[in-house]
C-alpha positions in Angstrom: 106.4 84.2 115.7 103.0 83.4 114.8 101.8 85.6 112.1 103.1 85.8 108.5 102.6 88.9 106.4 103.4 88.7 102.7 104.6 92.1 101.4 106.1 93.4 98.3 109.1 95.8 98.7 108.9 97.1 95.1 105.3 98.0 94.6 103.1 101.1 94.4 102.3 103.6 97.1 98.8 102.2 97.8 100.1 98.7 98.6 103.0 100.0 100.7 100.7 102.2 102.7 98.4 99.1 103.5 101.5 97.1 104.5 102.6 99.8 106.8 99.2 100.0 108.4 99.2 96.3 109.1 102.8 96.2 110.4 102.4 99.3 112.5 99.2 98.0 114.1 100.8 94.5 115.0 103.8 96.3 116.4 101.6 98.5 118.6 99.8 95.4 120.0 103.2 93.7 120.4 102.1 90.8 118.2 105.0 88.8 116.8 105.1 88.5 113.0 107.4 87.9 110.1 107.3 89.8 106.8 107.9 87.7 103.8 108.8 89.6 100.6 107.1 88.2 97.4 109.0 90.5 95.1 112.5 89.1 95.7 111.6 85.5 96.7 109.9 83.3 94.2 109.1 80.6 96.8 107.3 83.2 99.0 105.3 84.4 96.1 104.3 80.9 95.0 103.4 79.8 98.6 101.3 83.0 99.1 99.4 82.5 95.8 98.7 78.8 96.4 97.5 79.3 99.9 95.1 82.3 99.5 91.6 80.5 99.2 90.1 80.7 95.8 87.1 82.8 96.9 89.5 85.5 98.1 91.5 85.7 94.9 90.7 88.5 92.4 89.4 87.6 89.0 92.9 87.4 87.5 93.8 84.9 90.2 96.8 86.7 91.7 96.2 88.1 95.2 98.0 91.4 96.0 99.9 92.0 99.2 99.5 92.3 102.1 98.1 88.8 102.7 98.0 87.8 106.3 98.5 84.2 107.7 98.8 82.6 111.1 101.5 80.1 110.1 99.6 78.1 107.4 96.1 79.4 108.3 94.9 82.1 106.1 93.5 85.1 108.0 92.8 87.5 105.2 93.8 90.4 103.1 94.1 94.1 103.9 90.3 94.8 103.7 89.4 92.0 106.1 92.2 93.2 108.4 90.9 96.7 108.3 87.3 95.5 109.2 88.7 93.5 112.1 90.6 96.6 113.3 87.5 98.8 113.0 85.4 96.1 114.9 88.1 95.6 117.5 88.3 91.9 116.6 91.9 91.7 115.4 92.9 88.8 117.8 90.0 86.7 116.5 90.9 87.7 112.9 94.6 86.5 113.5 93.4 83.3 115.2 95.1 84.4 118.6 93.9 84.4 122.2 93.7 88.0 123.4 95.9 88.9 126.2 94.5 89.4 129.7 93.0 92.9 130.1 92.6 93.4 126.4 89.4 94.8 125.0 87.6 92.1 123.1 84.2 92.4 121.5 81.9 89.4 121.5 78.8 89.1 119.5 75.9 87.2 120.8 73.1 86.3 118.3 69.7 85.5 119.9 66.4 84.5 118.6 63.8 86.7 120.4 60.1 86.6 120.1 58.2 89.7 118.8 57.7 92.3 121.5 61.0 91.5 123.3 63.7 94.2 123.4 67.0 94.9 125.0 67.2 97.9 127.4 70.8 99.1 128.3 72.0 97.6 131.6 68.9 95.5 132.1 68.2 91.8 131.3 65.7 91.1 128.5 62.5 93.0 129.0 59.2 92.2 127.3 57.3 95.2 125.8 53.6 95.2 125.9 
């Protein structure tokens, strides 16, 4: 497996719903993952808390599940997963190579001079 999802089996409805959303989406894409319960395993809880980057931790310092990792690489929490799902960038979010034929969105940032615009299906066109 590649991805680790830290979950909590004995937590509120909102957290369970988020966990189910992540797991269901990974299963639909046939992405291998492992669920690690932080409620019943102190080592899992400690590892998760130590490996979520400081800027991603809430003010109390204790991140809530689900937290998503690709092995030891932190991918993000539910909110960043949801954004990646909405933007169709889940493979990039997870640090995975998309399978052949999958729909992947690439972003191209360009510096263009004033009066230049993009027209659908055409290369760059200069206006005026």
